[in-house]
Structures are given as structure tokens and as C-alpha cells.
C-alpha positions in Angstrom: 11.2 -68.2 85.5 14.2 -66.7 86.9 16.1 -63.7 85.6 19.1 -65.9 84.8 16.8 -68.2 82.7 15.5 -65.2 80.9 19.0 -64.0 80.2 20.0 -67.4 78.8 17.0 -67.5 76.6 17.8 -64.1 75.1 21.5 -64.8 74.6 21.0 -68.4 73.3 22.0 -68.9 69.8 20.3 -71.6 67.7 22.3 -73.7 65.3 22.9 -71.9 62.0 22.3 -68.5 63.4 25.0 -65.8 64.2 25.2 -64.3 67.7 24.0 -60.7 67.9 26.8 -58.0 68.4 27.1 -57.3 72.2 29.3 -55.1 74.3 32.2 -57.6 73.7 32.1 -56.8 70.1 32.4 -53.1 70.6 29.8 -50.4 70.9 28.6 -48.6 67.7 30.7 -45.7 66.8 29.2 -42.3 67.6 28.2 -40.2 64.6 30.4 -37.4 63.6 27.6 -34.9 64.0 27.1 -35.9 67.6 30.8 -35.7 68.4 30.9 -32.4 66.7 28.1 -31.0 68.8 29.7 -32.3 72.0 33.3 -31.2 71.3 33.0 -27.9 69.5 34.2 -25.8 72.4 37.5 -27.8 72.5 37.8 -27.4 68.7 37.3 -23.7 69.0 40.0 -23.4 71.7 42.4 -25.4 69.6 41.8 -23.5 66.4 44.1 -20.5 67.0 47.0 -22.9 67.8 46.3 -24.9 64.8 46.4 -21.9 62.6 49.6 -20.6 64.2 51.3 -24.0 63.8 50.2 -24.3 60.2 51.3 -20.7 59.3 54.6 -20.6 61.1 55.7 -24.3 61.2 54.1 -26.5 58.5 53.9 -24.1 55.6 57.6 -22.8 56.1 58.7 -26.3 56.4 57.8 -26.9 52.8 60.6 -24.6 52.0 63.2 -27.4 53.0 62.9 -28.3 49.3 65.5 -25.8 48.6 68.0 -28.1 50.2 67.7 -30.2 47.0 67.9 -27.2 44.7 70.5 -24.8 43.3 68.3 -22.2 45.0 68.5 -18.5 43.7 65.8 -16.2 45.2 66.3 -13.7 42.4 65.6 -16.1 39.5 62.2 -17.5 40.2 62.8 -18.7 43.7 61.7 -22.3 44.5 59.8 -22.7 41.2 62.6 -21.4 39.1 65.5 -23.1 40.8 66.8 -26.3 39.3 66.9 -29.6 41.2 70.4 -30.8 42.0 69.6 -33.8 44.2 71.9 -34.4 47.1 74.7 -32.2 45.9 74.3 -29.8 48.8 74.5 -32.7 51.3 77.6 -34.1 49.6 79.3 -30.7 49.8 78.1 -30.3 53.4 79.7 -33.6 54.6 82.8 -32.9 52.9 83.3 -29.5 54.5 85.8 -29.6 57.4 84.1 -26.6 59.1 80.8 -28.5 59.2 82.6 -31.6 60.8 84.2 -29.2 63.4 80.9 -27.6 64.1 79.2 -30.9 64.7 82.1 -32.1 66.9 82.1 -28.9 69.0 78.2 -29.0 69.4 78.1 -32.8 70.4 81.1 -32.1 72.8 79.4 -29.1 74.5 76.0 -31.1 74.7 77.7 -34.1 76.3 79.7 -31.8 78.8 76.4 -30.1 79.7 74.5 -33.4 80.1 76.9 -34.2 82.9 77.6 -30.9 84.6 74.4 -28.9 83.7 71.5 -31.2 83.5 71.7 -32.5 87.2 72.0 -28.9 88.5 68.2 -28.0 88.3 67.4 -31.3 89.9 69.7 -30.7 92.8 68.5 -27.1 93.1 64.9 -28.2 93.1 65.7 -30.7 95.9 67.4 -28.1 98.0 64.4 -25.6 97.5 61.9 -28.2 98.4 63.7 -28.9 101.7 63.5 -25.3 102.8 60.9 -25.1 105.6 60.1 -21.4 105.5 57.8 -20.4 102.7 59.0 -16.8 102.5 62.6 -17.9 102.4 61.9 -20.3 99.6 60.0 -17.8 97.7 62.9 -15.3 98.0 65.4 -17.8 96.9 63.2 -18.9 93.9 62.9 -15.3 92.8 66.6 -14.8 92.9 67.6 -18.0 91.0 64.8 -17.4 88.4 65.9 -13.8 87.7 68.9 -14.4 85.3 66.7 -16.4 83.0 65.1 -13.1 81.9 68.4 -11.5 81.2 69.6 -11.5 77.5 72.8 -13.2 76.5 74.2 -9.8 75.8 74.0 -8.9 79.5 75.0 -12.3 80.7 78.2 -12.3 78.6 78.8 -8.6 79.8 78.5 -9.6 83.5 80.9 -12.5 83.1 83.3 -10.2 81.2 83.2 -7.8 84.1 83.9 -10.8 86.6 86.3 -13.1 84.6 87.8 -10.8 81.9 91.3 -9.6 81.7 90.2 -6.3 83.3 87.5 -8.0 85.5 87.0 -8.1 89.2 88.8 -11.4 89.8 91.9 -10.4 87.7 92.1 -7.1 89.6 92.0 -8.9 92.9 94.7 -11.2 91.8 96.9 -8.4 90.7 96.3 -6.5 93.9 97.7 -9.5 95.8 100.8 -9.8 93.6 99.6 -12.5 91.1 99.3 -12.3 87.4 95.8 -11.6 86.1 93.8 -14.3 84.3 91.5 -13.7 81.4 89.1 -16.6 81.1 87.0 -14.8 78.6 89.7 -15.2 75.8 91.0 -18.6 76.9 90.0 -21.2 74.2 91.2 -24.0 76.4 88.6 -23.4 79.1 85.8 -22.1 76.8 83.6 -25.1 77.3 83.8 -24.5 81.1 82.9 -20.8 80.5 79.7 -21.5 78.4 78.6 -24.2 80.8 79.0 -21.7 83.8 77.0 -19.2 81.9 74.3 -21.5 81.1 74.1 -22.7 84.7 73.9 -19.2 86.0 71.3 -18.1 83.5 69.0 -21.1 83.2 69.4 -23.5 86.1 67.0 -21.7 88.3 64.4 -21.7 85.6 64.8 -25.3 85.0 63.8 -26.1 88.6 60.1 -25.2 87.9 59.3 -28.6 86.2 61.1 -30.5 88.9 59.5 -28.6 91.8 56.1 -29.2 90.1 57.0 -32.9 90.1 57.9 -32.8 93.8 54.6 -31.3 94.6 52.8 -34.4 93.2 54.5 -36.8 95.7 52.2 -38.0 98.5 53.6 -36.6 101.7 52.2 -39.6 103.6 55.0 -41.6 102.0 57.6 -39.5 103.8 55.6 -39.8 107.1 55.4 -43.6 106.8 59.1 -43.8 105.9 60.0 -41.6 108.9 58.0 -43.8 111.1 59.9 -46.8 109.8 63.1 -45.1 110.7 64.2 -43.9 107.3 66.4 -40.9 107.6 66.5 -38.0 105.2 68.9 -39.5 102.6 67.0 -42.8 102.4 63.7 -41.0 102.0 65.2 -39.0 99.1 66.7 -42.1 97.6 63.6 -44.3 97.8 60.8 -41.7 97.5 61.9 -38.4 96.0 64.1 -39.6 93.2 61.7 -42.4 92.0 58.9 -39.7 92.0 61.1 -37.5 89.8 62.3 -40.3 87.5 59.6 -39.9 84.8 60.2 -36.3 84.5 64.0 -36.7 84.4 63.7 -39.3 81.7 61.3 -37.2 79.7 63.5 -34.1 79.8 66.6 -36.1 79.1 65.0 -37.5 75.9 63.9 -34.1 74.8 67.5 -32.7 75.6 69.0 -35.5 73.5 66.7 -34.6 70.6 67.9 -31.2 70.9 71.6 -32.2 71.0 72.6 -30.1 67.9 71.0 -27.0 69.3 73.1 -25.5 72.0 72.4 -21.9 71.3 73.3 -19.1 68.8 73.6 -15.8 70.6 75.9 -17.0 73.4 78.5 -18.4 70.9 78.1 -15.6 68.4 78.9 -13.0 71.0 82.1 -14.8 72.2 83.3 -16.0 68.8 85.6 -13.0 68.3 87.3 -13.5 71.7 88.2 -17.2 71.5 88.2 -17.9 67.8 86.0 -20.1 65.7 87.9 -23.2 66.3 86.2 -23.8 69.7 83.2 -21.6 69.4 81.8 -22.8 66.0 78.7 -24.7 66.8 75.9 -25.9 64.4 73.7 -22.8 64.5 76.7 -20.4 64.0 77.9 -22.5 61.0 74.4 -22.3 59.4 74.6 -18.5 59.8 78.0 -17.9 58.4 78.0 -20.6 55.7 74.3 -20.3 54.6 72.9 -16.9 55.4 75.9 -14.6 55.3 77.1 -16.1 52.0 73.6 -16.2 50.4 73.9 -19.9 49.8 70.4 -20.7 51.1 70.3 -24.2 49.8 73.4 -25.2 51.6 72.2 -23.7 54.8 68.8 -25.6 54.3 70.6 -28.9 53.9 72.5 -28.3 57.1 69.2 -27.5 58.9 67.5 -30.5 57.5 70.4 -32.6 58.7 70.0 -31.2 62.1 66.3 -32.0 62.3 66.9 -35.5 61.1 69.6 -36.2 63.7 67.3 -34.8 66.4 64.4 -37.0 65.3 66.8 -40.1 65.3 68.1 -39.3 68.8 64.5 -38.8 70.2 63.4 -42.2 68.8 66.4 -44.0 70.1 66.2 -42.4 73.6 62.5 -43.2 73.7 63.1 -46.8 72.9 65.8 -47.0 75.6 63.2 -45.4 78.0 60.7 -48.0 77.2 63.2 -50.7 77.7 63.9 -49.3 81.2 60.2 -49.3 82.0 59.4 -45.6 81.5 56.8 -44.1 79.3 59.1 -41.6 77.7 57.8 -39.0 75.2 55.1 -41.1 73.7 53.9 -44.7 74.0 51.7 -46.9 71.9 49.8 -48.2 74.8 
């Protein structure tokens, strides 16, 4: 009897009998003890991070309950403060300073998405085109360095350059022109903070894109060059498609962080340009919640910020899936 006949005789099902479970029905699930013996090194490595996340994220996140309380830390804390429902949120949405802070924050985020977000991409493309390894390493070191400066130092440097007594104003006065003080001009404040952000963080932002560029197969460029494609066509048809998943991922994360444009940068320049243009979400929480001792009000603002960020990430991820990109997460 042939092997095929033996197989048919084994797998043949008689009338009234059920077929035995085979590979198509799914293999038996591995016992928990076996998986534990196999994966215990990974669990040990992950344990410190789980402890840190639990201690500094999940447990403190339970304190968001004070957003629904008339919280008083001196009269019993969370357990002794009465529940007031959505009163803090109603007060928050009726506060004109809150509305102004949200409008300023979203305006700065939208402006920086257009004029800051593409800068690290362009800088990574330029650095990737530098042939000399030593020159590329030197340029990378120079553009990375400002990321490690504090915002106090960054604002001080810009003050020395663009302030009323700064270098550019002095040069203009020496040539018979009136000096310009960009550091106190509220009309150009959005340009100022974007320029500061570009100078400080654009170089650091190129790291992710340079890593993505290193994964592109160089044979694709060679094949395109043989076919007669010039530099711009190779960049358009090979480089940018290779960067597209990373660009979409970072864009989604940036949209989810839309209400977080920074604190120190705006706090340091608030007195020079006024709160009308420099009041952003984080400074509003500081002045309206922490400084006044109204912690429930500040917690309501923070909870609103987290909810908006979650909604923006979910919507942006859906759009990424519709465009054929994986996004931040995927069910498949």
C-alpha cells in the first residue's frame, strides 16, 4: 500500500464520527509553566520598567479623580474632599483665559507642523548626501549640540542676538537704522519660538530619519542610476517612500501631543511679550491650578489635555490606515 493510501486511511472519517483535531484546527496551547520557563529572562528584564511605569504613571494617574472633587489637601485629601461632578470642567470651558490658551497652543502647533516638522527631514537628507564621513560626523555634532542646552541658555542666546541691545540691533544702529527688538514683539512671537525650537531640536530630530535612511537598500539607488534616474528622481521615488512610514508615525505622535508645546520656553518669555500671545496650555495649568492652589481645576485641565491627545492620535491613526500606512498600531 502506498503512503498516500495510508494517509487517506488514517484521515478518513466514518459516518457518525467526528474528525480528529489537526493542525488546521490549531495546535494545543502551550502550558503556562512551560512558557514561564522559556520566557523568564524577558520577564526579568521587563520587570524594572513595569515597576517604574506603575509607580510613576499608573498610580499617580489615579489622582485624576480630584478633577471631579472640590479638592482640599488640608482637609482629608482625596478621601475627605466632596465630589462635585463636572463643575470644574464647566468652569474651565467658561474661562476666557483657558480658551485663549487652547487657541494659542493649537495655533503654535499648526505653525510648527508646517515650518518645523519638515526641517529635520530636510536636514537628514542633506546629511545623508555628504560623502565625507568625517565632515558628516562633524556637522552632526554641531547640529546635535543645541539639544543639550537648557531653555534658559537658548533664550539668553537669542536675547543677545535679537534683543533690543543685541548684536543685530547694534549692527543696524551702527549703519544708521533704528534697532529692532524681536524679543518683545508680540506680533512676531510665534516666529521667534519656532526659530528657537528649530535651532535647539531640529538637529536632534534628524537621528530617527537618518536611522530610517540607513535601512534603504543601496542597490535601489544603483539600479535607478543605471536606468538614468537623476538625484532628484532617486530622492522622490526611493528616499521619500522609504521615509514615509517614519514620517507618518512621528506626525501621528506629534498630533497627539498637539496641546504640549512646552513650558519653560514660554514661561521664560511671558513677561517680555505678555500673556496674550505666550499663554499656552501648560502655563495656564501652572498659573490657574498650581499657583492658586486650585488643584482640582488644574487636574480638570490636565485631564482635558490627555483626552484631546488621545482623540487626535486615534483619528490620525485611522487616517494613516486609510492611506495604507501602519500608523502607531494596527489590529493585523
